[in-house]
N, C-alpha and C positions, 0 to 999 in steps of 0.2 A: 618427446612422446608422452602423452597424457594417459594416465591409468584410467580404467573404467570408473573408479570412484571419483576421480577429479572430473571426468566428463559429466557425471550426474551433478555434481556440485555447481558445474557451469550452467547446466541447463536449468537449474531451479533459480540460480542467481539472474540469469537472463531474463525468466519468466517474471520474477518478483520486479526486477528493474524496469521491464516493459510495463507491468501494471502499475507502478508508482508514476511513471511518465504519463500513462493514460489516465490515472486519476487527477493528476495535475492538470492535464488538458481539460478533463471534464469540469474541474472546478475553476479553470482559468487562472490557475496560480503559475507564477514564474518560479524559477529556481531561487531567485533572490528573495521572494516572498516566503517560500517554504524554509529557505535558510533562516530568514527572521524569525519565523515562528519556531524553529527548532533551537535557534540560538548558536547557530554554526555559521561558518563562511559559505558563500555561495558555491565555491569550488568543492566543498565536502559534499554538498547535495548533487552537484553536477556529476561528479566522479561516480557515486554510488547509483544515481538514477540512469547513467549511461552504461553502467556495468564495467567501467575502467577498474573500479575499486570493488573487490567482493563485499557483499553485505554480510554482517554478522547478525545473530538474532536480536540484539539490542538496537541495531540500526532498523531492522524490519519493524519492530515494535515501536519505535519513535515515529517512523514514517506513517504507520497505520493510525497511531494515536492522534497525531497532528492533522492527518487528512481526514480523520473521522470514519475511517473504514476498519473492517476486521482484518486481522493478520491472514485469516484463510483467503479472504478476497484478493489479497496481495499474490497468493499462490495460485489464484485462478480456481480456487475450490468452491467459490459461491458468487452470485451476482453481487455487485456493488450497486446500492441505490443511486439514482442520479443526484448530482450535488443538491444539497438543500433537503433532500428527503431523509428523514430519519435523525436529522441533526436537532437535538433538543425537543423532539416530539415523542409523544407515546406512540410508537409503532407496533402494530399487531400483526403477527405472521398468520397467514390464513390457516385455518385449522386450530389455531390456539385461543379462539374466542372463549371468554368465560362462559360457564354454563347458565343456561336461564331455567328457571324453575317455575 
C-alpha cells in the first residue's frame, strides 16, 4: 500500500517522464541519441523516460540541460518552445522589450 507522500512522488515522476519523452519526440531524438549526449547507456535513459526508475533532481537537471529546456517545463509549469526555437538565439519574452526613449 502506498502512502500519500509516495503517491505524490509517483505523480510528479510520471509527469516529468512523460514530458521528457514528449520533448524527445518534438526534437526527434531517440533514446540512443539522448544517451550519447548524456554520456550514459541507452537503458539508463529508457528506464527514466519510461518511469521505470524514479528520477532524482540531478537526472532532471541533466535531461533539461541536454534537451535545451527548462526544468520547469519538464514539470509542465511552462510551455516548451518548439525544437530549434530559443536554442542559441536571443529570445525576448513579450513584455520584456527594452524601453525606447
